[in-house]
LOSE-602850 format. One line per field, with one value per residue (C-alpha): residue in three letters; residue number from 0; x, z, y. Coordinates in nm, 4 decimals. Each point is the difference from the previous one (the first is absolute). Layout:
<kegus>
res	ALA | ...
n	NUM | ...
east	X | ...
up	Z | ...
north	Y | ...
</kegus>
This chain:
<kegus>
res	UNK | UNK | UNK | UNK | UNK | UNK | UNK | UNK | UNK | UNK | UNK | UNK | UNK | UNK | UNK | UNK | UNK | UNK | UNK | UNK | UNK | UNK | UNK | UNK | UNK | UNK | UNK | UNK | UNK | UNK | UNK | UNK | UNK | UNK | UNK | UNK | UNK | UNK | UNK | UNK | UNK | UNK | UNK | UNK | UNK | UNK | UNK | UNK | UNK | UNK | UNK | UNK | UNK | UNK | UNK | UNK | UNK | UNK | UNK | UNK | UNK | UNK | UNK | UNK | UNK | UNK | UNK | UNK | UNK | UNK | UNK | UNK | UNK | UNK | UNK | UNK | UNK | UNK | UNK | UNK | UNK | UNK | UNK | UNK | UNK | UNK | UNK | UNK | UNK | UNK | UNK | UNK | UNK | UNK | UNK | UNK | UNK | UNK | UNK | UNK | UNK | UNK | UNK | UNK | UNK | UNK | UNK | UNK | UNK | UNK | UNK | UNK | UNK | UNK | UNK | UNK | UNK | UNK | UNK | UNK
n	0 | 1 | 2 | 3 | 4 | 5 | 6 | 7 | 8 | 9 | 10 | 11 | 12 | 13 | 14 | 15 | 16 | 17 | 18 | 19 | 20 | 21 | 22 | 23 | 24 | 25 | 26 | 27 | 28 | 29 | 30 | 31 | 32 | 33 | 34 | 35 | 36 | 37 | 38 | 39 | 40 | 41 | 42 | 43 | 44 | 45 | 46 | 47 | 48 | 49 | 50 | 51 | 52 | 53 | 54 | 55 | 56 | 57 | 58 | 59 | 60 | 61 | 62 | 63 | 64 | 65 | 66 | 67 | 68 | 69 | 70 | 71 | 72 | 73 | 74 | 75 | 76 | 77 | 78 | 79 | 80 | 81 | 82 | 83 | 84 | 85 | 86 | 87 | 88 | 89 | 90 | 91 | 92 | 93 | 94 | 95 | 96 | 97 | 98 | 99 | 100 | 101 | 102 | 103 | 104 | 105 | 106 | 107 | 108 | 109 | 110 | 111 | 112 | 113 | 114 | 115 | 116 | 117 | 118 | 119
east	0.0000 | 0.1229 | 0.0926 | -0.2127 | 0.0458 | -0.3547 | -0.0652 | -0.2925 | -0.2886 | 0.1045 | -0.2886 | 0.0631 | -0.1853 | 0.0449 | 0.1155 | -0.2208 | 0.0434 | 0.1817 | 0.2632 | 0.0551 | 0.0093 | 0.2693 | 0.2284 | -0.0212 | 0.2499 | -0.1050 | -0.0871 | -0.2501 | 0.2238 | 0.1961 | 0.3192 | -0.1554 | -0.3139 | -0.3079 | -0.2794 | -0.2993 | -0.3261 | -0.1818 | 0.1915 | -0.1728 | -0.3112 | 0.1977 | 0.1434 | -0.1024 | -0.1031 | 0.1589 | 0.1165 | 0.2260 | 0.3246 | -0.0374 | 0.3705 | 0.3210 | 0.0966 | 0.3576 | -0.0495 | -0.2642 | -0.0606 | -0.1402 | 0.1758 | -0.0243 | 0.2171 | 0.2389 | 0.3635 | 0.0923 | -0.1590 | 0.2579 | -0.0238 | -0.1420 | -0.2843 | 0.0768 | -0.1009 | 0.3415 | -0.1172 | -0.1752 | -0.2917 | -0.2999 | -0.2985 | -0.3359 | -0.3059 | -0.2980 | -0.2905 | 0.1096 | 0.0134 | 0.0262 | -0.3428 | 0.1489 | -0.1911 | 0.3176 | 0.1393 | -0.2455 | -0.2548 | 0.2349 | -0.1842 | 0.2990 | -0.0503 | 0.3742 | 0.1380 | 0.1386 | 0.3592 | 0.0292 | 0.3135 | 0.0372 | 0.0319 | -0.3669 | -0.1131 | -0.0295 | 0.0372 | -0.3191 | 0.0072 | -0.2243 | -0.3316 | 0.0418 | -0.3142 | 0.0008 | -0.2358 | -0.1764 | 0.1443 | -0.0792 | 0.2853 | -0.0007
up	0.0000 | -0.0899 | 0.2973 | -0.0226 | 0.2078 | 0.0375 | 0.1057 | 0.1707 | -0.2455 | -0.2195 | -0.0816 | 0.0680 | -0.0115 | 0.2868 | -0.1512 | 0.0187 | 0.3143 | -0.1785 | -0.1339 | 0.3405 | 0.1809 | -0.2423 | 0.1232 | 0.3670 | 0.2041 | 0.2223 | 0.2839 | -0.2180 | -0.0476 | -0.2749 | 0.1414 | 0.3478 | -0.0913 | 0.0518 | -0.2486 | 0.2340 | -0.0618 | 0.0116 | -0.3087 | -0.2186 | -0.0133 | -0.1948 | -0.2665 | -0.3557 | 0.0909 | -0.1025 | 0.2295 | 0.0038 | 0.1931 | 0.3020 | 0.0832 | 0.0200 | 0.3375 | 0.1214 | 0.3593 | 0.2549 | 0.3644 | 0.0740 | 0.3022 | -0.1072 | -0.3104 | -0.1252 | 0.1029 | -0.3698 | -0.0326 | 0.2366 | 0.3107 | -0.1932 | -0.1397 | -0.3600 | -0.3072 | -0.1404 | -0.3565 | -0.0252 | -0.1854 | 0.2296 | -0.0575 | 0.1563 | -0.2261 | 0.0266 | 0.1326 | 0.1312 | 0.3775 | 0.2293 | 0.1298 | 0.3030 | -0.0446 | 0.0474 | 0.2741 | 0.2824 | -0.1502 | 0.0093 | -0.0982 | -0.0807 | -0.3787 | -0.0670 | -0.3429 | -0.1787 | -0.1203 | -0.3562 | -0.1654 | -0.3535 | -0.1224 | 0.0951 | -0.2239 | -0.3740 | -0.1479 | -0.1751 | -0.3564 | -0.0564 | -0.1510 | 0.1069 | 0.1024 | 0.3609 | 0.2653 | 0.1716 | 0.3410 | 0.3019 | -0.0940 | 0.1740
north	0.0000 | 0.3448 | 0.2153 | 0.3163 | 0.3108 | 0.1205 | 0.3570 | 0.1694 | 0.0274 | -0.2941 | -0.2314 | -0.3687 | -0.3297 | -0.2465 | -0.3301 | -0.3107 | -0.2136 | -0.2821 | 0.2417 | 0.1582 | -0.3333 | -0.1205 | 0.2818 | -0.1016 | -0.1931 | -0.2919 | 0.2408 | 0.1928 | 0.3023 | 0.1699 | 0.1525 | -0.0397 | 0.1985 | -0.2214 | -0.0410 | -0.0106 | -0.1833 | 0.3361 | 0.1080 | -0.2611 | 0.2213 | 0.2612 | -0.2338 | 0.0856 | 0.3547 | 0.3280 | 0.2766 | 0.3013 | -0.0047 | 0.2268 | 0.0054 | -0.1965 | -0.1455 | 0.0266 | -0.1132 | -0.0913 | 0.0806 | -0.3466 | -0.1496 | -0.3638 | -0.0160 | -0.2682 | 0.0440 | 0.0019 | 0.3443 | 0.1418 | 0.2140 | 0.2970 | -0.2161 | 0.0877 | -0.1967 | -0.0910 | -0.0699 | 0.3414 | -0.1623 | 0.0507 | 0.2288 | 0.0845 | 0.0130 | 0.2346 | -0.2009 | -0.3400 | -0.0317 | -0.2998 | -0.0996 | -0.1770 | -0.3261 | -0.2040 | 0.2213 | -0.0660 | 0.2396 | 0.2993 | 0.3182 | 0.2237 | -0.0211 | 0.0065 | 0.0827 | -0.3038 | -0.0201 | -0.1330 | -0.1320 | 0.1365 | -0.3611 | -0.0434 | 0.2870 | 0.0589 | 0.3498 | 0.1135 | 0.1207 | 0.3046 | -0.1114 | -0.3639 | -0.1880 | -0.1229 | -0.1305 | 0.2933 | 0.0829 | 0.2091 | 0.2322 | 0.3329
</kegus>
């Protein structure tokens, strides 16, 4: 898969589940970033990139991310719209933004036909 560097405002399509699942390691992650069950609801839908993510303030991060909690591959974005619904996190109601690896996204060509989304 080509390594894209998406920017805020770029339109992307979330890859189908089988394509994303083929990128994951045995622990369900790609470069230590998990693909969560909640993310399946967003597969096949289009969104705009809200912003790139360089680091996180989450306390529970893999040691491979380093003490500063940075994403070493610099290939993580947040999309407008998708949020975690908490169903697999003890009913958490925080509605956290979801981190997406660029490998899980396809750049949209202007005028391309896609499945309607709840894009904001």
